[in-house]
C-alpha positions in Angstrom: -102.5 22.3 -130.6 -104.8 20.0 -132.4 -107.0 21.4 -135.1 -110.5 22.2 -133.9 -113.6 21.5 -135.8 -114.6 24.6 -137.8 -118.2 24.0 -138.4 -119.6 25.5 -135.3 -118.7 27.5 -132.2 -117.5 25.3 -129.3 -116.9 25.9 -125.7 -114.7 23.5 -123.8 -112.7 23.3 -120.6 -109.3 22.2 -121.7 -107.3 22.9 -124.8 -105.8 19.8 -126.3 -102.1 20.3 -127.1 -99.2 18.1 -128.1 -97.7 16.5 -125.1 -94.2 15.1 -125.4 -91.2 14.4 -123.2 -93.3 15.0 -120.1 -91.9 12.0 -118.2 -88.4 13.0 -119.3 -88.5 16.6 -118.3 -90.2 16.0 -115.0 -87.1 14.3 -113.6 -84.6 16.9 -114.8 -83.2 19.4 -112.4 -81.0 22.5 -112.7 -77.8 22.7 -110.9 -78.1 26.4 -110.4 -75.1 28.4 -111.6 -76.2 31.0 -109.0 -76.9 29.8 -105.5 -80.6 29.6 -105.3 -80.7 30.8 -101.7 -79.2 34.1 -102.8 -81.7 35.0 -105.4 -84.6 33.5 -103.5 -83.6 35.7 -100.5 -83.9 38.7 -102.7 -80.4 39.9 -102.1 -79.6 39.7 -105.8 -81.5 40.2 -109.0 -79.4 37.9 -111.2 -81.9 37.0 -113.9 -83.9 39.0 -116.5 -87.1 39.9 -114.6 -85.6 38.7 -111.3 -85.7 34.9 -111.5 -85.8 32.1 -114.0 -89.7 32.0 -113.8 -89.9 35.7 -114.9 -92.2 36.7 -112.0 -90.7 40.1 -111.3 -91.1 39.2 -107.6 -88.8 39.9 -104.7 -88.9 38.5 -101.2 -87.5 41.7 -99.8 -89.7 43.7 -97.4 -87.5 46.3 -95.8 -89.2 48.8 -98.1 -92.9 48.2 -97.4 -96.3 49.9 -97.5 -95.7 51.8 -94.2 -92.4 53.4 -95.2 -92.2 53.5 -99.0 -93.3 57.2 -99.0 -89.9 58.0 -97.5 -87.9 56.7 -100.5 -85.1 59.0 -101.5 -82.6 59.0 -104.4 -79.6 57.0 -103.2 -77.5 57.5 -106.3 -77.7 58.0 -110.1 -75.4 57.1 -112.9 -75.4 58.7 -116.3 -74.0 56.5 -119.0 -73.3 59.5 -121.2 -75.0 57.7 -124.1 -78.2 59.8 -124.4 -78.5 61.1 -127.9 -81.1 61.9 -130.6 -83.3 64.7 -129.6 -86.6 64.3 -131.6 -87.3 61.4 -133.8 -84.1 59.3 -133.2 -84.2 59.0 -129.5 -82.3 57.1 -126.9 -84.0 53.8 -125.9 -82.9 52.0 -122.8 -85.4 49.2 -122.1 -83.2 47.0 -120.1 -83.9 45.3 -116.8 -80.6 45.6 -114.8 -79.0 42.5 -113.2 -77.5 42.6 -109.7 -75.1 39.9 -108.6 -73.2 40.0 -105.3 -73.1 43.8 -105.1 -72.5 44.5 -108.8 -75.0 46.0 -111.2 -74.9 45.3 -114.9 -76.8 47.2 -117.6 -76.6 48.2 -121.2 -76.8 51.8 -122.3 -78.8 53.3 -125.3 -75.7 52.9 -127.4 -75.3 49.2 -126.4 -72.3 49.7 -124.0 -72.2 47.2 -121.1 -71.6 48.8 -117.7 -70.7 47.3 -114.3 -71.4 49.5 -111.3 -71.1 49.2 -107.6 -74.8 48.5 -106.7 -74.5 50.3 -103.3 -72.9 53.5 -104.6 -73.3 53.7 -108.4 -69.6 53.9 -108.9 -68.4 52.5 -112.2 -66.2 49.4 -112.1 -65.8 48.9 -115.8 -67.4 49.5 -119.2 -67.3 47.3 -122.3 -67.9 48.7 -125.8 -69.3 46.1 -128.2 -68.8 48.5 -131.1 -65.1 48.5 -130.4 -64.8 52.3 -130.8 -67.0 52.7 -133.9 -69.5 55.6 -133.5 -73.0 54.6 -132.7 -75.5 57.1 -134.1 -78.8 55.3 -133.6 -80.5 53.7 -130.7 -79.6 50.1 -129.8 -82.7 48.6 -128.3 -81.5 46.0 -125.7 -83.6 44.7 -122.8 -80.9 43.1 -120.7 -78.1 40.7 -120.3 -77.5 37.1 -119.0 -75.2 36.0 -116.2 -73.5 32.6 -115.9 -71.0 31.3 -113.3 -69.5 27.9 -112.4 -68.2 29.4 -109.1 -64.9 30.5 -110.5 -65.6 31.8 -114.0 -68.2 34.6 -114.2 -69.6 35.7 -117.6 -72.0 38.2 -118.9 -73.6 37.2 -122.2 -75.4 39.7 -124.3 -76.3 40.6 -127.8 -75.3 43.6 -129.9 -76.6 43.8 -133.5 -76.0 40.4 -135.0 -73.6 39.1 -132.4 -73.7 37.3 -129.1 -70.8 38.3 -126.9 -69.2 36.9 -123.7 -67.6 39.3 -121.3 -65.7 38.6 -118.1 -68.0 39.8 -115.3 -65.0 40.7 -113.1 -62.9 42.6 -115.5 -65.1 43.7 -118.4 -62.8 42.0 -120.9 -64.0 40.0 -123.9 -63.6 36.3 -123.4 -61.8 35.3 -126.6 -62.1 31.6 -126.1 -65.9 32.0 -126.7 -67.0 31.7 -130.3 -64.9 33.6 -132.8 -62.6 35.7 -130.6 -65.4 36.4 -128.1 -68.5 36.5 -130.2 -70.9 34.5 -132.3 -72.4 35.7 -135.6 -76.1 35.0 -135.0 -76.8 34.9 -138.7 -74.9 31.7 -139.0 -76.6 28.3 -138.5 -80.1 29.3 -139.6 -80.0 27.4 -142.8 -79.9 30.5 -144.9 -77.3 32.6 -146.8 -76.1 34.9 -144.0 -76.3 37.9 -146.4 -80.0 37.3 -146.9 -80.9 37.6 -143.2 -80.8 40.5 -140.7 -80.5 39.5 -137.0 -80.8 42.0 -134.2 -81.6 40.1 -131.0 -82.9 42.6 -128.4 -83.9 40.4 -125.4 -81.4 38.4 -123.3 -81.1 34.6 -123.6 -81.8 32.3 -120.7 -79.0 30.3 -119.0 -79.7 26.6 -118.3 -76.8 24.6 -116.9 -74.0 25.3 -119.3 -76.2 26.5 -122.2 -77.4 29.9 -123.2 -80.7 29.7 -125.2 -81.3 32.4 -127.7 -84.0 33.6 -130.1 -83.4 35.0 -133.6 -85.0 38.4 -134.0 -85.0 40.5 -137.1 -85.6 39.8 -140.8 -84.9 36.2 -140.3 -86.4 32.8 -139.5 -86.9 32.8 -135.8 -85.2 29.5 -135.0 -84.3 29.0 -131.3 -80.7 27.9 -130.6 -78.7 26.9 -127.6 -74.9 27.5 -127.3 -72.3 26.2 -124.9 -71.6 29.1 -122.6 -67.9 28.2 -122.5 -67.1 27.6 -126.1 -69.9 29.2 -128.0 -70.5 26.1 -130.0 -74.1 25.5 -131.1 -75.7 22.6 -129.2 -79.2 22.4 -130.6 -81.7 24.2 -132.8 -85.5 24.3 -132.9 -87.0 25.3 -136.3 -89.9 27.7 -135.6 -90.7 27.5 -139.3 -90.7 23.7 -139.5 -88.5 21.8 -142.0 -89.7 18.7 -144.0 -90.5 15.9 -141.6 -90.9 18.1 -138.6 -94.1 18.7 -136.6 -96.1 21.5 -138.1 -94.5 21.4 -141.6 -97.9 20.8 -143.2 -99.3 24.0 -141.8 -97.2 26.0 -144.3 -96.8 25.9 -148.1 -94.4 23.2 -149.2 -91.2 25.3 -149.6 -91.9 28.0 -147.0 -89.1 26.7 -144.8 -86.6 27.8 -147.4 -87.6 31.5 -147.6 -90.2 32.5 -145.0 -89.2 34.9 -142.3 -90.7 35.4 -138.8 -92.0 33.2 -136.0 -89.3 34.7 -133.8 -89.0 35.1 -130.0 -88.2 38.8 -129.9 -89.7 39.3 -126.4 -87.5 36.8 -124.6 -87.8 33.4 -123.0 -88.8 31.9 -119.6 -87.2 28.9 -117.9 -88.5 26.2 -115.6 -85.2 24.8 -114.3 -86.7 22.2 -112.1 -88.6 20.6 -115.0 -86.0 21.3 -117.6 -88.4 23.3 -119.8 -87.8 26.6 -121.7 -91.0 28.5 -122.8 -90.8 30.3 -126.1 -93.3 33.0 -127.1 -93.2 33.1 -130.9 -94.2 36.1 -133.0 -96.3 36.3 -136.1 -95.4 34.0 -139.1 -94.6 37.1 -141.2 -92.2 40.0 -141.4 -92.9 43.4 -142.8 -95.8 43.2 -145.2 -96.1 39.5 -144.4 -97.4 40.5 -140.9 -100.6 41.7 -142.5 -100.8 39.8 -145.9 -100.5 36.1 -145.8 -101.6 35.1 -149.3 -98.3 33.3 -149.9 -98.3 31.4 -146.5 -101.7 29.6 -146.6 -102.4 27.5 -143.5 -102.3 28.0 -139.8 -98.5 28.6 -139.9 -97.1 26.8 -136.9 -95.3 27.9 -134.8 -96.3 31.5 -135.6 -98.0 33.4 -132.7 -97.7 30.5 -130.3 -96.3 29.5 -127.0 -93.9 26.5 -127.4 -92.4 24.5 -124.5 -89.0 22.9 -125.4 -86.8 20.5 -123.6 -84.0 22.9 -122.5 -81.3 20.2 -122.9 -82.2 19.1 -126.4 -84.5 21.7 -128.0 -87.2 19.0 -128.6 -90.8 20.2 -128.5 -92.7 19.2 -125.4 -96.0 21.0 -126.3 -97.3 24.0 -128.1 -100.3 26.3 -127.9 -101.2 28.5 -130.9 -102.7 31.8 -129.8 -103.7 33.0 -133.3 -104.0 30.9 -136.4 -102.6 32.4 -139.7 -101.9 35.7 -137.9 -102.5 38.8 -140.2 -102.7 41.3 -137.3 -99.2 41.2 -135.9 -100.5 39.7 -132.6 -97.1 38.6 -131.4 -96.9 37.5 -127.7 -95.1 40.7 -126.5 -93.6 39.3 -123.4 -92.1 36.1 -122.0 -94.7 33.9 -120.2 -94.8 34.3 -116.5 -94.6 31.1 -114.5 -97.2 30.9 -111.8 -99.0 28.4 -109.6 -102.8 28.0 -109.7 -104.6 26.6 -106.7 -107.6 24.5 -107.6 -109.6 21.8 -105.6 -106.9 21.8 -102.9 -104.1 21.2 -105.4 -101.4 23.4 -106.7 -101.0 23.3 -110.5 -97.7 24.5 -112.1 -98.8 27.0 -114.8 -97.9 29.9 -117.0 -99.7 33.1 -117.8 -99.2 34.6 -121.3 -100.5 38.1 -121.6 -101.0 39.2 -125.2 -101.1 42.3 -127.4 -104.8 41.4 -127.9 -105.5 42.3 -124.3 -106.3 38.7 -123.1 -104.5 36.3 -120.8 -104.1 32.6 -121.5 -103.4 30.5 -118.4 -101.9 27.1 -119.3 -100.6 24.1 -117.4 -96.9 24.5 -117.9 -96.2 20.8 -118.1 -98.9 19.9 -120.6 -100.0 23.1 -122.3 -103.6 22.5 -121.4 -105.7 25.6 -120.7 -106.8 25.9 -117.0 -109.8 28.0 -118.0 -112.4 27.4 -120.6 -111.7 28.4 -124.2 -114.1 29.3 -126.9 -113.6 28.7 -130.7 -115.3 31.6 -132.4 -116.3 32.2 -136.0 -114.4 35.3 -137.3 -114.9 37.6 -140.4 -113.4 36.4 -143.6 -110.8 38.5 -145.4 -112.0 40.2 -148.6 -108.5 40.7 -149.9 -107.9 38.5 -153.1 -105.5 35.7 -152.4 -105.8 35.9 -148.7 -107.2 32.8 -147.0 -107.8 33.7 -143.4 -108.7 31.2 -140.7 -112.5 31.0 -140.3 -112.1 30.5 -136.5 -109.9 31.6 -133.7 -109.5 30.8 -130.0 -110.5 33.1 -127.2 -110.4 32.4 -123.4 -113.8 32.7 -121.7 -111.9 33.5 -118.6 -110.1 35.5 -117.4 -112.0 38.4 -119.1 -109.9 40.7 -121.4 -107.9 43.3 -119.6 -108.4 45.7 -122.5 -111.4 46.7 -124.7 -111.8 44.4 -127.7 -114.0 46.3 -130.2 -114.2 50.0 -131.0 -117.7 51.3 -131.3 -119.0 54.8 -132.0 -119.9 55.5 -128.4 -116.3 54.9 -127.4 -114.8 57.7 -129.5 -113.1 60.6 -127.8 -115.1 63.5 -126.4 -112.0 65.5 -125.4 -113.3 68.3 -127.5 -116.2 68.6 -130.0 -113.8 69.2 -132.8 -111.7 66.1 -131.9 -114.8 64.0 -131.7 -116.1 65.1 -135.0 -112.8 64.5 -136.7 -112.3 60.9 -135.4 -116.0 60.1 -136.0 -115.6 61.0 -139.7 -112.6 58.7 -140.0 -114.4 55.9 -138.0 -117.3 56.0 -140.4 -115.0 55.0 -143.3 -113.2 52.0 -141.7 -114.2 48.5 -140.6 -114.5 47.8 -136.9 -115.8 44.3 -136.2 -113.8 43.2 -133.3 -110.4 41.6 -132.5 -110.2 39.4 -135.6 -111.4 41.8 -138.3 -108.9 41.2 -141.1 -106.9 44.0 -142.7 -108.7 45.6 -145.6 -108.4 48.2 -148.3 -110.8 50.6 -146.6 -108.8 50.3 -143.3 -109.5 48.1 -140.3 -109.5 49.2 -136.6 -107.2 47.1 -134.4 -108.0 47.4 -130.7 -105.9 47.2 -128.7 -103.4 48.4 -131.2 -100.0 47.1 -132.4 -98.2 48.4 -129.3 -100.4 46.6 -126.7 -102.5 45.5 -124.7 -99.6 44.0 -122.9 -96.1 45.0 -123.9 -92.5 43.9 -123.6 -92.2 44.7 -119.8 -94.2 41.6 -119.0 -96.4 40.6 -116.1 -95.5 40.5 -112.4 -96.7 37.7 -110.2 -97.1 37.6 -106.5 -96.9 34.1 -105.1 -98.1 35.3 -101.7 -101.5 36.4 -103.0 -101.8 34.8 -106.5 -102.2 38.2 -108.1 -100.8 38.8 -111.6 -100.1 42.4 -112.4 -100.5 43.5 -116.1 -99.8 47.0 -117.4 -101.3 47.6 -120.8 -101.9 50.1 -123.6 -105.4 50.6 -124.7 -105.3 52.5 -128.0 -106.6 51.9 -131.5 -104.6 51.6 -134.7 -105.8 51.4 -138.3 -104.3 48.7 -140.5 -104.8 49.0 -144.2 -103.7 47.2 -147.3 -103.4 48.6 -150.8 -102.9 47.1 -154.2 -99.4 46.4 -155.3 -98.0 48.8 -157.8 -95.0 48.5 -160.1 -91.7 49.6 -158.7 -90.4 53.0 -159.8 -88.0 52.8 -162.6 -84.3 53.4 -162.4 -81.8 53.5 -159.5 -82.0 57.1 -158.5 -82.0 57.8 -154.8 -85.6 58.8 -154.8 -86.8 55.7 -156.7 -84.8 53.4 -154.4 -86.1 55.2 -151.3 -89.8 55.0 -152.5 -89.4 51.3 -153.5 -87.5 50.2 -150.4 -88.1 52.6 -147.5 -91.3 54.5 -147.8 -93.6 52.0 -146.1 -91.9 52.6 -142.8 -90.6 56.2 -143.2 -93.4 57.5 -145.5 -93.4 58.8 -149.0 -92.9 62.3 -147.4 -90.1 61.0 -145.2 -92.0 62.1 -142.1 -92.0 58.6 -140.6 -94.0 57.6 -137.5 -91.6 58.7 -134.7 -90.1 57.6 -132.6 -90.2 54.0 -133.9 -89.9 55.0 -137.5 -87.8 58.3 -137.5 -88.5 61.4 -139.5 -85.9 61.6 -142.3 -86.6 65.1 -143.6 -83.6 66.5 -141.7 -81.5 63.4 -141.2 -78.5 65.3 -142.5 -78.5 67.4 -139.3 -77.8 64.5 -137.1 -75.9 62.0 -139.3 -73.0 62.5 -141.8 -73.2 61.1 -145.3 -70.8 58.3 -144.2 -73.1 57.4 -141.2 -76.2 57.4 -143.4 -74.4 55.1 -145.9 -73.4 52.7 -143.1 -76.9 52.5 -141.6 -78.5 51.9 -144.9 -76.0 49.1 -145.6 -76.0 47.5 -142.1 -79.3 48.4 -140.6 -80.1 49.3 -137.0 -82.9 48.6 -134.5 -85.9 47.5 -136.4 -84.4 48.5 -139.8 -82.8 45.7 -141.8 -79.6 46.2 -143.7 -79.7 46.6 -147.5 -76.2 45.8 -148.6 -77.4 42.5 -150.0 -80.1 44.2 -152.1 -78.3 47.4 -153.2 -75.0 48.2 -154.7 -72.6 50.6 -153.0 -73.6 53.2 -155.6 -77.3 52.7 -155.0 -76.8 53.1 -151.2 -74.9 56.3 -152.0 -77.8 57.4 -154.2 -80.3 57.0 -151.4 -78.1 58.9 -149.0 -77.8 61.7 -151.5 -81.5 61.9 -151.9 -82.0 62.1 -148.2 -79.4 64.9 -148.0 -81.2 66.9 -150.7 -79.1 66.1 -153.8 -81.4 67.1 -156.7 -79.6 64.8 -159.1 -81.1 61.9 -157.2 -84.7 63.0 -157.8 -86.8 61.4 -160.5 -89.0 63.1 -163.1 -92.3 63.7 -161.5 -94.2 62.6 -164.6 -92.6 59.1 -164.3 -93.6 58.5 -160.7 -95.9 55.6 -160.0 -97.8 54.7 -156.8 -95.3 53.8 -154.2 -95.1 50.1 -153.0 -94.5 49.1 -149.5 -91.3 47.3 -148.3 -90.6 44.5 -148.4 -92.9 44.0 -151.5 -92.8 41.0 -153.8 -94.0 41.1 -157.4 -96.3 38.2 -156.6 -98.2 39.8 -153.8 -101.3 41.6 -155.1 -101.6 43.6 -151.9 -99.1 45.3 -149.5 -99.2 47.0 -146.1 -99.9 50.7 -146.1 -97.9 51.6 -143.0 -98.1 51.8 -139.2 -100.8 54.3 -138.2 -102.2 55.0 -134.8 -105.8 56.2 -134.7 -105.3 59.7 -133.3 -107.4 62.9 -133.1 -106.1 66.0 -134.9 -104.1 67.1 -131.8 -102.3 63.8 -131.6 -104.2 62.2 -128.7 -105.8 58.8 -128.9 -109.1 58.7 -130.9 -110.9 56.7 -128.2 -112.1 57.7 -124.8 -109.8 57.0 -121.8 -108.3 54.9 -120.3 -105.4 54.9 -122.7 -103.2 52.9 -120.4 -104.1 50.6 -117.4 -102.7 48.6 -114.6 -104.7 45.5 -113.6 -104.4 42.9 -110.8 -105.7 39.5 -111.8 -106.3 36.7 -109.3 -105.0 33.6 -111.2 -106.9 31.2 -108.9 -110.3 32.7 -109.7 -109.8 34.4 -113.0 -111.3 37.6 -111.6 -109.7 41.0 -111.3 -108.9 42.3 -107.8 -108.6 45.8 -109.1 -107.9 47.8 -112.3 -107.1 51.5 -112.8 -105.6 54.0 -115.3 -101.8 54.2 -115.3 -100.2 57.5 -116.2 -101.4 60.8 -117.7 -100.5 63.5 -120.1 -99.3 66.5 -118.1 -100.7 69.1 -120.4 -104.1 67.5 -120.3 -103.9 67.1 -116.5 -103.3 70.8 -116.3 -106.5 71.4 -118.2 -108.4 69.1 -115.7 -108.3 65.9 -117.8 -106.5 63.7 -115.3 -106.0 60.0 -114.8 -106.4 59.2 -118.5 -103.7 56.6 -118.5 -101.0 56.8 -121.2 -98.9 54.6 -123.4 -96.6 52.6 -121.1 -93.7 50.2 -121.8 -91.7 48.3 -119.2 -93.1 46.1 -116.5 -93.6 46.2 -112.7 -91.8 44.7 -109.7 -93.8 43.3 -106.8 -92.4 42.6 -103.3 -93.1 40.7 -100.1 -93.3 44.2 -98.5 -96.6 44.7 -100.1 -95.4 47.2 -102.7 -95.6 47.2 -106.5 -93.1 49.5 -108.3 -93.6 50.6 -111.9 -92.4 53.5 -114.1 -93.3 52.7 -117.8 -95.5 55.8 -118.5 -94.2 57.6 -121.6 -95.4 61.2 -121.1 -95.3 62.0 -117.4 -91.8 60.5 -116.5 -93.1 59.2 -113.2 -91.8 56.3 -111.1 -94.6 55.0 -108.9 -95.2 52.7 -106.0 -98.6 51.2 -105.3 -100.1 49.1 -102.6 -100.2 45.7 -104.3 -103.4 44.6 -102.6 -105.5 47.7 -103.4 -103.8 49.7 -106.1 -103.5 52.7 -103.9 -100.7 55.1 -104.9 -98.2 55.3 -102.1 -95.2 57.2 -103.6 -94.0 58.7 -106.8 -91.1 60.6 -108.1 -90.2 62.3 -111.4 -87.4 60.7 -113.5 -85.1 62.7 -115.7 -86.6 60.8 -118.7 -89.3 58.3 -119.0 -88.5 54.9 -117.5 -89.6 52.6 -120.3 -88.0 49.6 -118.6 -88.7 47.1 -115.8 -87.2 48.1 -112.4 -85.1 45.8 -110.2 -84.8 45.5 -106.4 -82.0 44.1 -104.3 -80.1 44.5 -101.1 -76.5 45.3 -100.3 -75.3 44.8 -96.7 -78.9 44.6 -95.5 -80.0 47.8 -97.3 -82.7 47.5 -99.9 -82.6 49.5 -103.2 -84.9 49.9 -106.2 -83.4 50.9 -109.5 -84.8 51.9 -112.9 -83.4 52.9 -116.3 -84.5 56.4 -117.4 -84.0 57.1 -121.1 -87.2 58.2 -122.7 -87.3 56.9 -126.2 -91.1 56.7 -126.9 -91.9 60.4 -126.9 -90.3 62.4 -129.7 -91.0 65.7 -128.0 -89.2 64.9 -124.8 -85.5 65.2 -123.8 -83.8 61.7 -124.0 -81.6 60.2 -121.3 -79.4 57.3 -120.5 -79.2 57.1 -116.7 -79.8 54.5 -113.9 -81.6 55.9 -110.9 -81.4 54.1 -107.5 -83.7 54.7 -104.5 -83.6 53.6 -100.9 -84.9 54.6 -97.5 -83.1 57.4 -95.6 
């Protein structure tokens, strides 16, 4: 995207973006590895989110608005991989794939299962840990399927590896990569011991390529591999190298050391035009999400949507959503490919819903905005060394689907005591809107770091032009503090406070379930398991074996297990720095903090979670309503508050929208897609923080959802697939 004038606020109709390779990609076509007639018919669900366009849409209509209330449980399958009562919960966010009567999914421990899609009977299971115990959740959102008509492969990631498994037998395909797997740390242009890769979303298959992101404490470069051999075919540097487009938007040597700009939320494919769409995260990692003093500039391609030629990895166009992002405003979901009808023409487009609660609708071939954009002046950072962008871009339409600025009249009135408590906190912090920079006093971020939109993504109905967005609408407080000297020595306590406390807290209480409480970690993990996790990492936690010796790792484990010899003298304690801190940064992040009332409920008035239907042709909302509730509050008469929700919806030609997602009430719901009327609901054994799938076997339609919990530390976790059908 070209740089806009910064001297005044401007309103304009189209965003100018780099346009390249358009003539080339327009004539390319995919020879579908899966018969297009099969997935277009709705019989299968062979792609992440249903189809290459990521629309979550099914042409099936056996289950419809007239009979959906009759849905019954057809079968359930328990993976047996639920674990971690409390702060270290199961987490099964995957969207199952269904191909020719077989259902593929990954469990909370990362095991790959193949089931009979009609009965739930297990065909096979593959363990990517090869028998090693898995003691912490493995957040995986799905798998990829490829076939040439004879050879069928499931490709999926586990920790830092991409693996290829025979879809018929469940056996590792040893001719792929190094004996069946690729180390995703290799080929990034960095020492592999200096990066931590944990790809959580599946890649997209284009012809004989699988295109992958690079998530973790790593540069987020996008790479394509040959699905047969595992050989890398191309790479796109999301932190540009010298001579590449966008290099000047970073400091001179950032390409050598900077981490971030990764596609953790997945990719979307336009096979007919040979384009892959990449939603890239913030240009920082850890503290660098919120302090950018050492990455002056707009930081392309951080917090952007980038269109690449799927065959070569060459940039076709890009659109930067946030310049010099210091709010962690990652695009949380792959773009949804849509069509916009205007002046009698149909325009191929994409919709990118954001954490900021807004939707950008772009021409997918050019990157131009199809609705007017406004360049606005935003508050400057008052943090020394931080050079924030003086302007940002906001769409004038569609309107935001979540509130943008917290004001005093929006604070909770759930109880007088709750209101008084949050009002006292609110009076001390800054709250100037969506681009109020992080500060020492604390800055309100609304929507917070876990939404507006989240990883489930938007569902699009080509019949009506409605885009369905489920969102979180809660406030967080982001705060920076002055960097302090690290604690002296290599005792377990000193190392913990220097390396781990920003996420897990000085008091080890964490912020469950994302950042587990470590006060009683010894009750769920052995000393050997703790050592291994510190060394190798897990989930969002990087490994420390490149930064600590074996003895230092053992010291931290000893401290966590209560070994007094690993404590430091209280008189020698200094203020605790955040991780990862650098001696050159004058300020560091003070930790992830939701803005809650004293009873743990959101500090703002409801709704706390919503479901909206946006008409992409007009930019107007057809309907919007709360999604979910807190059972204990509902029992007190406070109903329909909405709640945190993760995982997307499925919309069908039968007029039904299916969604689980809600964290606290464990409900799986079906709505009338036209009106939002609730038509059916059932209680899952654990929250379905995943996107459902729908398919048919021998003419019978099913709807399936993973039920694991994983976002509510007080609830019982699970690890099951639940399937529903008509009697």
